[in-house]
C-alpha positions, 0 to 999 in steps of 0.5 A: 504537477498534474496530467504528467506524460512521459517524453522519454523513456532510458532503459540500460542493464536491466531485465532483458535489455542489455544495452541502452534503448531510448524511447522518445515518446514526446508525450504522445501514444506508442505502440510497440511489438515484439514476439515472445521472449525479445524482452518486450515486457521488460519496458513495463517491468522497468516503469513499474519499478520505477513507480513501485521499487518492485515487479509484481510478477518477480515478487517471491521468495524464491527471486530477490532485485538481482534478478531486475538487473541483466544477467550479463552486467557486471558487478561494477555495472548499474542498470538503470531507468531514465524518465523524463516527464512533462513538467522537465524538473520531475525527470530523475534516473533510477538506478539499480546496483550491486555494493558489496553485494548487496541490491541498491538502488537510488533516484537521481532527483531528491527533491521534494516536488519528485518525492510528492509525485513519486509517492502520489503516482505510487497510488494510481494504475498505471500498468495492466498486465494479462496476468493482472487481469485474470487475477482481478476476474478470478479472485475472490470477493475480498481481493476485488474489495482489496484491488478496488481499496487501493485504488479508491483508498478506501482502505484508509477509510477503514482504517480510521473506521477501526481506530474508531472501533478499537476505541468503542471496544476498549471502552467497552471492556474497560467498563465491563472489566472493572466490574462496577455492578458487583462492586456497587453492590458490596457497597450497598451490601455495607450499607445495609448491614450498618445501617439496615436500610437500601441507600440510593440518594444523600438524603436517604442517608442523612435521614438514616444517621440522624435515627442512629444518632439521635439516642446520644442527644449530641445537638448536631442534625446531620444535613452535610458531609461536614456535619458527619464529620462534626458530629464523629469528632464531637463522640469519638475517643482517641483511644477508640481510633486506632480500633476503628481504623483497624476494622475499617481496613478489615472491611476494606479486604472483605470487599475486595475478596467477596467481589472477587469471589463474585466474579469468578465466573466472569474470569473463568468465561473470558478465558474460556473463550480466549482459549478457544480462539487461541486454539483455533489460531494455533490449527491455522498454520497461515494464520501464524504466518500473518500473526508472525509477519504482523508482530515483526512489521510492529517491531519494525513500526516501533524501532522507526516512530521511536527514533530507535533506527534512524537512517534511511534504508530497511532495518532488516534488509538494509535496502534504500528507502526513506524512514517516511515511505518506510513507516508508510508501508509498514502502515498499509501492510499492518493495516492489510494483515490486521484486516485480512484474517477473521480469525486474527480479529476475534482472537485480539478480541477475547484476549483483550476482554480476559487480559482487561477483566485479569488486568482490574482484579490484579489492581485491586489485589495491588491497592490492597496490598498496599495497606500499612496495616497489610505488613502488622504481624496480625496481619499475616495470615490475611497478607498470605491470602491475599498473595495467594490470590494475586498470584493465581491471577498471575497465572492466568496473565502468564497464558494471556501472554503466551505467544501463538509462535511459541507453538505451545497451546495454552494450558485449558481452564481447567488448570486455571480454575479458582476453587473454594480454598481459593477465592474465601477470604481467611477466616482470620478476617471475621475472627480479627473483626470480632477481637476487635468489636470487643475491644470497643467500650461496652458503650453507644458511643463506640458502635455508633461510630463504626457504623457511621464511619463504615456508611459512609465510606461505603456511600461514598465509594458507591458515588465514585464507582458510579460517576467513574462508570458514568465518565466511561458510558458516556464516552463510549456512548458518543464513540458509538454515535460516532461510530455508526455515523461513520459506518453510516456515511461510509456506506453512503459514500460507497455506494454513490460512489460504485454507482458512479463508477459501474455506470463508467464501467459499463459503458466502456463494456457495453462499447467493446460488446455492443448488441448483445444480452449482457446489460448493467454492470454494475459492482455491488458491495457485501456487508456483514453487519457494518463490515464491508466483505467484498465487491461482486458484479450484477448484471441484467442477462436476457432481462434477469438480475444475475451475479457472477459473472464467471457464470455467464461470461466466456474468458474473453466477455471477462477479460473484456470487463477487466479491461473496462475496470481497469480503465473506468479506475484510470478515469476516476483516480489518475490524478497525477499522470495522464499515461497508462501502460498496457502489456499483452493485455489481449491474449485471450480476445476474439477478433471482434473484441480486439477491434473493439477495445482498440477503437475504444482506446482510440476514441475515448482515452485520446487525451491519454498516452497509452503504451501499448505492448503486444506480440499479436502480430494482426492485433499490431498490424491492425492497431499501427492503422489507426494508431498511424492517423494519431501521430503515434510513434509506433515501432518493432522490439528484437533481439539478438546475440549481439545488441540483445532487446534493441529497438529499430529506430525510425529515420526521424525518431534516431534523429530526435535521439540524437538532438536530445543526446546532443542538447543534454552532452550524452556522450556514452552512446551518442557515437552509435546513433549517429552512425545507424543514423548515417547508414539509414540516410545513406542507404535511403539515397542510395535507393532513390539514386539506383545506385548499384551495390553489390548482390548479398543474400536475404537480410545482409543487404539491410547490413550493409555499412556506411564506407561501402555506401558512400564509396557507391554514392560517389561513384554514381554522382562522378559519372550521372552528376557535374551538379553534385560532383562539384559537391564531393567534398561533402561527401567525402568529409562525411566517410572522414568522419565516419573514421570515427563511426567506426571506431565508435562501434568497436570495443577500443580505448578512444573516447570521443569528446563532445566536439568530435561528435558534434563535429560528425553530427554536422557533416551528415547534417551537410550531407543530408541537407544535399540530398533532401528537400527542406521545404517543410510540405515535401521532405524528401529525398532526390528521386529517379522516381521524379526524373526530368526526361526532357531536361535531364534533371533529377529532383524531388517530389516537390521540386524545390531540389534539382540536380542534372543528370544522365541517364 
């Protein structure tokens, strides 16, 4: 399906085109001239809508898709754009209709091959207008990057990079949020309190425990954790277990609350950053709009991915669109918004950091709340203290969850700050611990058992924390390596591409601007850290590298650069199509650049099908002469009150259209086409044989009807040629068939059948063969220009068709 060219374009009821027009391109290029206001750009609009389902310069809140339908269409009539391609099974008609006052679009071709072609073509550069040129040239570095990204698929690569970076940031936030260092330090303190030494490994632990248990003379040497369990079983007393379990519970309460106390500054700091970024966004209305749209798009994506909405149309506007296309469109727009707002990215980063910090602390408190002893009457005070801290952290959570779009500012840190009363673990923990220790027997066994169990628990907790931290660190480090390598490769790939791409742009630019001071145009990436922020153009001016072009280029030079960029992108990335549409792109070109641009198209893009639309009559006149040599289709687009926007097809084009309409059984427009062809044929014959028609002023001569021409021609033949007089039956048959043509020219209830129309066309072919030579090297009409004075004969140019003729 690669390299598609257009065989024909049929447009009806779309924009300025009321009645159907057909562009029979036959995969050749076409040059179309039309004054402003004739509806010329409706052709470009139709092609853009076919591929993009939109027309960019009409896409605004004030203009809905009903503006794409011709204003004179009734609600029952359908606007349509039909394209036929090199690959025949890709041909399709796209319609735009009103259904219950809602706009509906539909393709006639539902094949997977066409859908695949349409999806891929939507990403290619097929159309350029002057306004697009101006927008690109005057766009910011970011606008140019976005334009380039859409062409080369850089946005997709950036999405992958952003996903990797998001994973890295998430792991880093998780490591920070879990506060491993504080928890480990607290458990080390427990070891120090119980054993009187700092412990780093198992051997140190076992050695210290052996020193503590030596006075008991148990005969058990501690060399493993199993040995610790054996020793505890040997020295424990059933009556002590309940007390020791309570002491362990109290130690866990103390550990959790002590660590939290050491982390409140981190909570305050993270929230303060979040508060600052929240305020920056709230003060920026445009960013609020971005967030609103982002949330809406994310909601739409969720609805589709979760299969809540399964119909093939948009759940909001109900416009027809496949679920796959809708999801792709949503993801692209989400990516655009997410990457376009730096404030939004910074805000999301700050929000994620405080969210992780608060959630991890809440998890610890909730885990503590599940302790069986927490519901005992003795621990009511501790329970209420833990609950109060959970509530306090919940206040932070509520502020973090506040939507910017609500228009309400989050509370300042001073309203939420922890104070000493909030974060001090209740005195009841110490008092209850002292009371329980006093209940233990006054012997060394109970005291040593407490130290052993607390030390073992603290050491195991440290090992778990270290292991969990190590796993997360390895994941983070691995992702960081992947990310850095990805960024390096991405940068190398981009620079390599830009160098190649720049050479192509420079070649086209220099072609249009030979022997000038501007040389070596190249696209230069503008990066901050590992982020590509935009692109600019650098070039040599009088041997010195300068940038950007707006500082030095005239408007005409800038347009040359923009067109060179577009054409280079076509050559580099248009894989599925071998045609381009250029709509009035030379409006600000001086005469010299116009000529060079035309030469560039015909010389360097001779293998492409070019659809060139212009309202510049002088340029049209120049390009027309070049285009004729290349066998382009050349037409003028006109407008009238009766016909609206229409093409005045040449004789051969009209014949090709009629043959196509007969082949495809297109009855609706065939009658008018045949009538128009008959009029053109008779005018040519009458002109060549000098048939005398009555005088008419100005362009009224062009509006003579077939009846008048047939009568004058028959009258002339009766006077001048016995050979042709013998063939008047053919002329009479055409005159009879022309009654059918006249019926088709006016509103009436007559509906022709294809058999009638084919018979009408057969009659015209017969009269054409009477006056036109069938020699392929001639194909000319019998003309008095080739009159044989000696033999009194009239003939065609080659002499293959000859009749007697009285001078």
